[in-house]
C-alpha positions as CSV (number, residue, x, y, z in Angstrom):
1,X,27.5,-33.1,49.7
2,X,26.9,-29.6,51.1
3,X,24.4,-27.4,49.3
4,X,24.6,-23.7,49.5
5,X,21.5,-21.5,48.9
6,X,22.3,-18.8,46.3
7,X,18.8,-17.2,46.5
8,X,15.3,-17.9,45.4
9,X,15.6,-21.5,46.6
10,X,18.4,-22.2,44.1
11,X,21.2,-24.4,45.5
12,X,24.7,-25.3,44.4
13,X,27.1,-27.9,45.6
14,X,29.8,-26.3,47.8
15,X,32.2,-29.1,46.7
16,X,32.1,-27.9,43.1
17,X,32.6,-24.2,43.8
18,X,36.0,-22.8,42.6
19,X,35.5,-19.0,43.0
20,X,33.0,-16.3,43.9
21,X,33.9,-13.1,42.1
22,X,32.4,-9.6,41.4
23,X,30.9,-9.2,38.0
24,X,32.3,-5.7,37.4
25,X,35.7,-6.4,35.9
26,X,36.3,-6.8,32.1
27,X,37.8,-10.3,32.4
28,X,34.7,-11.6,34.3
29,X,32.4,-9.9,31.8
30,X,34.3,-11.8,29.1
31,X,34.0,-15.1,31.0
32,X,30.2,-14.5,31.3
33,X,29.9,-13.8,27.6
34,X,32.0,-16.9,26.7
35,X,29.9,-19.1,29.0
36,X,26.7,-17.8,27.4
37,X,28.0,-18.7,23.9
38,X,29.0,-22.2,25.2
39,X,25.7,-22.8,27.0
40,X,27.3,-23.1,30.4
41,X,25.9,-19.9,31.9
42,X,23.3,-20.4,34.7
43,X,21.4,-17.2,35.5
44,X,19.9,-17.5,39.0
45,X,19.2,-13.8,39.4
46,X,15.5,-14.0,38.5
47,X,15.8,-10.7,36.7
48,X,17.7,-8.8,39.4
49,X,21.0,-7.2,39.1
50,X,24.0,-9.6,39.2
51,X,26.1,-9.0,42.3
52,X,28.3,-12.2,42.3
53,X,29.5,-14.7,39.8
54,X,30.2,-18.2,40.9
55,X,32.7,-20.3,38.9
56,X,32.5,-24.1,39.3
57,X,35.0,-26.9,38.6
58,X,32.8,-28.0,35.6
59,X,33.3,-24.6,33.9
60,X,29.7,-23.6,34.6
61,X,29.3,-19.9,35.4
62,X,26.4,-19.0,37.8
63,X,25.0,-15.5,38.2
64,X,23.4,-14.6,41.5
65,X,21.8,-11.5,42.9
66,X,23.5,-12.1,46.3
67,X,26.7,-10.3,47.1
68,X,29.9,-12.3,47.2
69,X,30.3,-11.9,51.0
70,X,26.7,-13.3,51.5
71,X,27.5,-16.4,49.5
72,X,30.8,-16.9,51.3
73,X,29.1,-16.4,54.7
74,X,26.5,-19.1,53.9
75,X,29.4,-21.5,53.0
76,X,31.1,-20.7,56.3
77,X,27.9,-21.2,58.2
78,X,27.3,-24.5,56.6
79,X,30.9,-25.6,57.5
80,X,30.4,-24.5,61.1
81,X,27.1,-26.4,61.3
82,X,28.8,-29.6,60.1
83,X,31.7,-29.1,62.6
84,X,29.2,-28.7,65.4
85,X,27.4,-31.9,64.4
86,X,30.7,-33.8,64.2
87,X,31.7,-32.6,67.7
88,X,28.3,-33.7,69.1
89,X,28.8,-37.2,67.6
90,X,32.2,-37.7,69.2
């Protein structure tokens, strides 16, 4: 299982991630509101402005203060690190 740091020491499983989206559009704001009502919203912003919304395969919605590109880069770095370890073990 690969864990991705989404800020302030909070981690999510990369295997459960479906999408990383901007919180600005009306449909995403609606998804956030619905998740809040269902109790599946996880606010990992620590009071900062939400810059990215992470959608998981379990229908949990995670808010983070990191930008979408930053989260995506961290996932890519994690994948590169795993590839390098696999190459060393061959």
